[in-house]
BABAVO-466141 format. One record per residue (C-alpha): x, y, z; residue number from 1. Coordinates in steps of 0.1 Angstrom, whole numbers, plus 5000, padded with zeros to 4 digits. Each point is the difference from the previous one (the first is absolute). Layout:
BEGIN
@px=X	py=Y	pz=Z	nr=NUM;
...
***
This chain:
BEGIN
@px=3441	py=0223	pz=9443	nr=1;
@px=4998	py=5000	pz=4962	nr=2;
@px=4985	py=5018	pz=4968	nr=3;
@px=4965	py=4982	pz=4996	nr=4;
@px=4989	py=5006	pz=4963	nr=5;
@px=5013	py=5014	pz=4967	nr=6;
@px=5034	py=5003	pz=4983	nr=7;
@px=5020	py=4999	pz=5035	nr=8;
@px=4977	py=4971	pz=5012	nr=9;
@px=5021	py=4979	pz=5024	nr=10;
@px=5029	py=5023	pz=5007	nr=11;
@px=5008	py=5002	pz=5037	nr=12;
@px=5000	py=5035	pz=5019	nr=13;
@px=5024	py=5008	pz=5027	nr=14;
@px=4993	py=5023	pz=5032	nr=15;
@px=5024	py=5019	pz=5020	nr=16;
@px=5008	py=4983	pz=5034	nr=17;
@px=4986	py=5011	pz=5032	nr=18;
@px=4990	py=5036	pz=4988	nr=19;
@px=4962	py=4996	pz=5010	nr=20;
@px=4991	py=4995	pz=4963	nr=21;
@px=4967	py=4982	pz=5000	nr=22;
@px=4999	py=4987	pz=4964	nr=23;
@px=4966	py=4993	pz=4984	nr=24;
@px=4995	py=4964	pz=5000	nr=25;
@px=4995	py=4978	pz=4966	nr=26;
@px=4965	py=4993	pz=5015	nr=27;
@px=4990	py=5037	pz=5004	nr=28;
@px=5016	py=5012	pz=4971	nr=29;
@px=4981	py=4972	pz=4977	nr=30;
@px=4969	py=5012	pz=5017	nr=31;
@px=5008	py=5037	pz=4993	nr=32;
@px=5005	py=4992	pz=4962	nr=33;
@px=4970	py=4977	pz=4999	nr=34;
@px=4980	py=5031	pz=5015	nr=35;
@px=5015	py=5023	pz=4976	nr=36;
@px=4990	py=4975	pz=4969	nr=37;
@px=4966	py=4996	pz=5010	nr=38;
@px=4995	py=5037	pz=4999	nr=39;
@px=5017	py=5002	pz=4965	nr=40;
@px=5030	py=5019	pz=5010	nr=41;
@px=5029	py=4998	pz=4978	nr=42;
@px=5025	py=5027	pz=5011	nr=43;
@px=5026	py=5015	pz=4977	nr=44;
@px=5014	py=5022	pz=5025	nr=45;
@px=5007	py=4988	pz=5037	nr=46;
@px=5014	py=5018	pz=5031	nr=47;
@px=5011	py=4977	pz=5031	nr=48;
@px=5001	py=5023	pz=5030	nr=49;
@px=5018	py=4982	pz=5031	nr=50;
@px=5013	py=4977	pz=4974	nr=51;
@px=5019	py=4977	pz=5024	nr=52;
@px=5013	py=4972	pz=4976	nr=53;
@px=4981	py=5014	pz=4971	nr=54;
@px=4979	py=4968	pz=4998	nr=55;
@px=4967	py=5019	pz=4988	nr=56;
@px=5016	py=5021	pz=4975	nr=57;
@px=5019	py=4971	pz=4986	nr=58;
@px=4970	py=4978	pz=4999	nr=59;
@px=4983	py=5029	pz=4981	nr=60;
@px=5027	py=5003	pz=4976	nr=61;
@px=5004	py=4962	pz=4994	nr=62;
@px=4962	py=4999	pz=4992	nr=63;
@px=5003	py=5029	pz=4973	nr=64;
@px=5004	py=5034	pz=5016	nr=65;
@px=5021	py=5022	pz=4978	nr=66;
@px=5018	py=5020	pz=5027	nr=67;
@px=5003	py=5002	pz=5040	nr=68;
@px=5011	py=5023	pz=5024	nr=69;
@px=5012	py=4987	pz=5033	nr=70;
@px=5005	py=5021	pz=5030	nr=71;
@px=5017	py=4986	pz=5032	nr=72;
@px=5019	py=5018	pz=5030	nr=73;
@px=5025	py=4972	pz=5008	nr=74;
@px=5030	py=4998	pz=4984	nr=75;
@px=5004	py=4963	pz=5006	nr=76;
@px=4963	py=4996	pz=4985	nr=77;
@px=5008	py=5019	pz=4970	nr=78;
@px=5031	py=4980	pz=4994	nr=79;
@px=4978	py=4966	pz=5002	nr=80;
@px=4973	py=5016	pz=4977	nr=81;
@px=5027	py=5009	pz=4974	nr=82;
@px=5013	py=4964	pz=5002	nr=83;
@px=4967	py=4986	pz=4996	nr=84;
@px=4991	py=5023	pz=4970	nr=85;
@px=5035	py=4987	pz=4985	nr=86;
@px=4994	py=4964	pz=5006	nr=87;
@px=4964	py=5001	pz=4985	nr=88;
@px=5014	py=5021	pz=4970	nr=89;
@px=4974	py=5026	pz=5005	nr=90;
@px=5025	py=5026	pz=5009	nr=91;
@px=4997	py=5022	pz=4969	nr=92;
@px=4962	py=5005	pz=5008	nr=93;
@px=5004	py=5013	pz=5037	nr=94;
@px=5015	py=5030	pz=5017	nr=95;
@px=5010	py=4994	pz=5036	nr=96;
@px=5000	py=5032	pz=5023	nr=97;
@px=5014	py=5000	pz=5035	nr=98;
@px=4983	py=5024	pz=5022	nr=99;
@px=4971	py=5007	pz=5025	nr=100;
@px=4966	py=4997	pz=4982	nr=101;
@px=4987	py=5033	pz=5011	nr=102;
@px=5030	py=5017	pz=4986	nr=103;
@px=5001	py=4983	pz=4969	nr=104;
@px=4963	py=5003	pz=4989	nr=105;
@px=5003	py=5035	pz=4990	nr=106;
@px=5027	py=4991	pz=4977	nr=107;
@px=4983	py=4972	pz=4983	nr=108;
@px=4984	py=5005	pz=4962	nr=109;
@px=4967	py=4984	pz=5003	nr=110;
@px=4974	py=4990	pz=4996	nr=111;
@px=5006	py=4963	pz=5005	nr=112;
@px=4977	py=4973	pz=4989	nr=113;
@px=5004	py=4980	pz=5031	nr=114;
@px=5014	py=5009	pz=5034	nr=115;
@px=5012	py=4976	pz=5025	nr=116;
@px=5002	py=5011	pz=5038	nr=117;
@px=5014	py=4974	pz=5025	nr=118;
@px=5013	py=5022	pz=5028	nr=119;
@px=5010	py=4988	pz=5033	nr=120;
@px=4968	py=4990	pz=5018	nr=121;
@px=5007	py=5023	pz=5029	nr=122;
@px=5008	py=5032	pz=4977	nr=123;
@px=4976	py=5029	pz=5011	nr=124;
@px=5009	py=5021	pz=4971	nr=125;
@px=4983	py=4975	pz=4974	nr=126;
@px=4967	py=5019	pz=5001	nr=127;
@px=5018	py=5033	pz=4990	nr=128;
@px=5019	py=4981	pz=4972	nr=129;
@px=4967	py=4987	pz=4986	nr=130;
@px=4986	py=5034	pz=5000	nr=131;
@px=5032	py=5016	pz=4984	nr=132;
@px=4999	py=4976	pz=4969	nr=133;
@px=4971	py=5019	pz=4983	nr=134;
@px=5015	py=5035	pz=5013	nr=135;
@px=5031	py=4992	pz=4982	nr=136;
@px=4987	py=4985	pz=4968	nr=137;
@px=5013	py=4967	pz=5008	nr=138;
@px=4963	py=4985	pz=4993	nr=139;
@px=4971	py=5012	pz=4982	nr=140;
@px=4964	py=4987	pz=4993	nr=141;
@px=5012	py=4971	pz=4980	nr=142;
@px=5025	py=4989	pz=5024	nr=143;
@px=4998	py=4970	pz=5023	nr=144;
@px=5017	py=4999	pz=5035	nr=145;
@px=5007	py=4968	pz=5017	nr=146;
@px=5005	py=5006	pz=5040	nr=147;
@px=5014	py=4970	pz=5019	nr=148;
@px=4992	py=5006	pz=5040	nr=149;
@px=4996	py=4982	pz=5032	nr=150;
@px=4964	py=4988	pz=5008	nr=151;
@px=5004	py=5020	pz=5030	nr=152;
@px=5002	py=5033	pz=4980	nr=153;
@px=4969	py=5008	pz=4982	nr=154;
@px=5005	py=5018	pz=4964	nr=155;
@px=4987	py=5034	pz=4991	nr=156;
@px=4967	py=5002	pz=4980	nr=157;
@px=5019	py=5019	pz=4971	nr=158;
@px=5033	py=5004	pz=4986	nr=159;
@px=4997	py=5035	pz=4982	nr=160;
@px=4975	py=4997	pz=4973	nr=161;
@px=5000	py=4960	pz=5004	nr=162;
@px=4976	py=4982	pz=5023	nr=163;
@px=5006	py=4968	pz=5018	nr=164;
@px=4987	py=4974	pz=4977	nr=165;
@px=5011	py=4966	pz=5016	nr=166;
@px=5018	py=4987	pz=5030	nr=167;
@px=5009	py=4964	pz=5008	nr=168;
@px=5021	py=4988	pz=5030	nr=169;
@px=5022	py=4969	pz=5002	nr=170;
@px=5009	py=4997	pz=5038	nr=171;
@px=5012	py=5031	pz=5014	nr=172;
@px=5008	py=5015	pz=4965	nr=173;
@px=4972	py=5019	pz=4981	nr=174;
@px=5002	py=5013	pz=4965	nr=175;
@px=4978	py=5030	pz=4990	nr=176;
@px=4993	py=5010	pz=4965	nr=177;
@px=4990	py=5036	pz=4991	nr=178;
@px=4988	py=5009	pz=4966	nr=179;
***
């Protein structure tokens, strides 16, 4: 796993071992950023929920985002994110928050231009998290939300004020964009 494009292109990213982290593959990450580019999305403030390795936010920072907040529950994953940010020289533009997504959302200073959600595929609370993004001011009418999910779990039609605009699947991994 590596950074695909931008100022940190080619830097390898580390993942914590044996903790059930399912990093977004280079192929899927490339597809996500290709979809965003085709939509004309050029985010400045990025939020990465269920950040895992931080790969999605790091990719956005590498491609020009000015700031990112990464939220992850696991301490080993947070340590890997911090290491990845340091190695890519992007740490100064990022903030890592260790905690449960639902508890962190009300404390975030939104809105964000771009929000990534890559929860564990079996997490039943994700629909509530999608709904809470707008309620807590994390997104507004101008935000874009990228939700990575299993093909077996159909995404909701809306995410607060945003409507599902695009879904693409790569094997069992699907990416839905709300705008």
